[in-house]
N, C-alpha and C positions, 0 to 999 in steps of 0.2 A: 899464255893459254896452252893447255895441254893438247898436243896434236895427236896423241896416241888414240887409236880406235878403242871404243868401249862398247860392250854389248848393251844395247838399249832395249828395255822391256816395256814398251808403251802398249796401251790398249789398241784395238783395231781403230783405224782412222775414223770410221763412222761414229765412234763413241767419244771422240775428242771434245765435241761441243757440250757433252754432258758434264764435263769436269769444270767446276766453277773457276779453277785457276787458269783455265784456257782463256777466259774473257777478262780477267782482272789484271791490274798492275801489281805484281808481286813485290812486296817489300824485301829488299836484299842488299847486301854489301856489294861494292864494285867487284871485289875479287870473286864473289859468287857468280856474277854476270859473266866474267871471263871463263869460269869453270864449267859453264853450261855446254853441253854437247849438242851440236846441230844435227838434226835428222838428215841422213844422207839423201833420202828421196823427197824431202819436203823442205825446200829452202825457206828460211825465216822461222822455222818451228824448232824449238829447243827442248831438250829433255831435262827436267828438274828432278833431282832425287831418284833418278832412274825409274820414274813412275808417272810424272805429270808432264803433258805437253804444254809448253808455255810460249807466249810470243811477246809479252809486255812485262816491264819491270818498273819499280820505283826506287830511286836512290836519293840520298841526302848527303850533301857535302859542300865544300867551298870551291868557288870558281878560281882556278889557278891559271887559266889561259882563255883568251878571247880571240877568235879569228872571224872577222866580219867580212863577208863577201856580198856580191850583188844579190844573190838569190837566197842565201842562208847565213846564219851566224852560228858558229861552232863554239861551244863552251867546254873547256876541260874541267870536269868536276872531280874533286879529290875528297874521299871520305875517310882517309887514313889507311884503308886496306888496298887502295889502288886509285888510278885515275882513268876516267872513261870520257870519251868525246860524246857530247850531247848536241845534236844538230837540229836547230830550229829553223824551218823554212819560213820565208817571208810570205805573207798572204797574197800580195799582188804587186806588180811593178809600180802601179800608181801610188801605193801606200808605202813604198820602200823607204823613202826618206824619213817619214814620220815614225815608221816602225823601228828603223835602226837607231834613230835618235832616242826613242823610248827605251830601247834595250840598253843603250849606254848609260842612261840615267838610272834604270832600275837594277840592272845586273852588272856589277863592276867586279874587278879583280878582288879576291878576298871575301866576297859576299857569300853568305850561306844561302843555299837554294834547295828546294825539293824539285826533283825532275821525274816526271812520269812519261814513258815513251815506249816505242816498239823496238825490240832488240833486233839488230841487224849486223851484218859483217860487210865492210867495205875495204877492199884492198887488203884482205886478210887481217883487218883490225876490227875488233868488236866495238860497237857504238850503239847509242840510243837515238832514234828519230823522235824528237820531242812532240808529245801530245799536249802536255801542260808543264809549265815551269813557273815557280813563284818564289819570291824571297821570304826568308824566315827571320822574324825579329825576336822570338822567344828564346832566351838563352838555354832553356831546358829541352828544346825540341830535339837536339841531337842525341842526348842520352835517352830520351823517350823512344826515339826511332830505333836506337840500338837494341833496347830492351824488347820492343815490339817485334823487330826483325828476328831476333834470337828466339823469342817465344813462339812466333808463328813457324819458324823453321823447324823447331823441335817438336811442336805439338800439332801442327796442321800440314805444312808443306811436305814434311818427310813421311807422313802417314800414307799407307798404301790402301786405304779404305776404298778409294775409287776403283783401283784395279781389282781388288779382292771382290768388290760387289759384282764385278762382271765375271770373274773366274769362279767364285764360290757362291753358289746359289743358297737361298735360305734352307734351313733344316726341313727335311721332308721332301725336298725336290732333288731329283737325281741330277748330278753334274753332267753337263753336255760334253760329249766327246768333241774333239777338234773336227772330226768328220761331220758330225751333226751341226756344229757351228758353221762349217764351210757350206753345208747344204742350205742352211738358212740364209747365209750371205748371198749365195747364188740366186735363190728364190727372191730375195729382197731386191737384188739388182734387176731381175726380170720384171718384177712388179713396178718398181719405181721408174724405170726407164721404158716401160711398156715394150719390152723386147719380144719380137715374134720369131726371131731366128738368130743364132749366134754361131760363130766359128770357135772351135776349141782353143786355138792359139790366141785369139783375141781375148777370150775369157781369162786365160792364164796371165795376161798382161795387166789385169786390173790390180791396183795396189792392195785393196782389201783382201782379195782372193789370194794374192801372193803371200801376204802376211800370215793369214790363217793356215795356208798350205805349208808354209815354212815352219810354223809352230807344230803342226801335225807331224811333220817329218822329224823335228827335234824330239817330239814325244816318243816316236817310234824308234829313234836311233839309240835310245837308252837300252833297248832290248837287243841291239846288235852286238855280235861278238867284238871284243876289243881288237883293234888293229885292222879291222875291215874298212876299206875306203868306201865312202858313201858319195855317190853322184847326186848332189843335192837338187840340182835342176831337174834331173830325170825323176827323182823321187817325188818332188813337188807336183810335177805333171801327172805322175802315176796316181797320187792321192786325189787330184782334181778329177781325173778320168773315172776313178772308182765311184766318186760321189755322183758324177753325172750318170753313170750306169745305174746307180740306185734311183735317180730321178726318172730314168727311162723305165725301169721296172715298176715304178709307182704310177706310170701313166702321165707324167708331167712334161716330159720331153720325148722327142722322136729323132732317132739318128737318120737324117734325111739323105746325106750324101757323103760317102766315105772318101771320095776323091778330094773334096774341099774340107772334110772334117766338119760338116755343117749339121747343126742340130736345130730342129723346129720345136717351138714351144706349143704345148697343147693347152688351148684356152677356149672358153665359150665363144668369145667374140671373134677370134681368129679362125678357128677351124671346127671345134667340137659342136657348136650350135648348128651350123650348116650341115655337118655330117649327120646329126640326129634327124633333122628335117628330111634329108635324103634317105636315111634308113627307114623312117616312117612311111615315106612314099612307096618305098620298095615293098615293105611288108603289107601295107594297106591296099595296094593296087590288086585288082582293078575295082574292088567293091567299096573301098574307102572305110573299111571296118576299123574299130578301135585297135590300137597297138599297145601292148604291155611294155613296161620298161625293160623287162628281161629279154623280150624279143629284140628291142633296140640294141641291148648290150650284145646279144648274139651276133647281130649284123656288124656292129662296130668291131668286135673281136675277130671277125673274119678278115679284116683288113690289117695290113702290117702296121700302119700308122697308129691305129687306135687299139692295138692288140692288148695293151696293158691298162687301158682306161678302166677306172673302178666304177662300181655302181653308184658310189657317193658323188663322183664327178658328173655322172649322167643325170642323177637326180637334181643336182644343183643347176645344171644346164637346162633341164626341163622346167624348173621353177622360173628361170629367166625367160624362157620362151613363153610360159604362161603369162608372165608380167608384161611381155611385149605383144600379147594377143596373137602370137604366131600359131599357137595350138590351144586347145581347151581340154579340160579333164572330163573323161567319160565316166570313170569310176576311180576308186582309190589308187589303182595301179595302172590304169589304161588311159591313153590319150588319143585325141583325134586332131588332124590338121584342120585349120580354119579354111 
């Protein structure tokens, strides 16, 4: 197995599940299993053709060794290109005797078998943890497997359509810059995890954010003068900081505490909705007169936290307050407290 480091160009982690090869047992030769490069940050995930994240494989060969133990039976399977250990765990201690007996009867030395399993590394040795194993009786199955594995390798597995579909948008749609992709990734993290506040250093440790920031730095480094040394870690944090400042200017986050590098998320549920109610009370008092959305925006913009909040955000928040019966509409652009 090649121990040299190789530059791996996988899609962002959040897209791995969209690749059909991530969920299937890929037909390949044993030597191909050994040539897979394991992702440094994700144990048990391997890179196939420098494009696809894979975790399972299917091989076909002859059993050349059997090592039967109390909890598992290990088969050495040789397909002519190499030999790989296939470990089949026994279901339960109570069924151990009958299971082992069945294995000796079904899978003997020299028998041809198909093995599907999860790729793993144990004591620096590549192996398969068996999901399915079954004997083959058709004399043509080996040649058919070879043809199918070669055909799939050349026409399906080696294609970069999955990565390109993420990097190359359809015609007529502008390609996203890495900064824009990073912005979307941060907003997605906030939405999915319902984050109300975050520290800058914590955000920088997220694997998805790190990967996109690293790609952004690589993209920019092509414009740097040759020979100039690049502090990659510093440049990655610099890119993330610039994107967050853009979110701050868009009224989506607020730099709350410089001492702890803490940012607060601007959202209707967390702070914007209550702030609009408070602004309406301030403008309407003491007569309780209707308040226009522009008057609300003026009050919010006078505070440091909501200085960059947009009219669109205010309108969305007003709609949610209307739905919750916290306010009612007096006219097209004026509202009253309930």
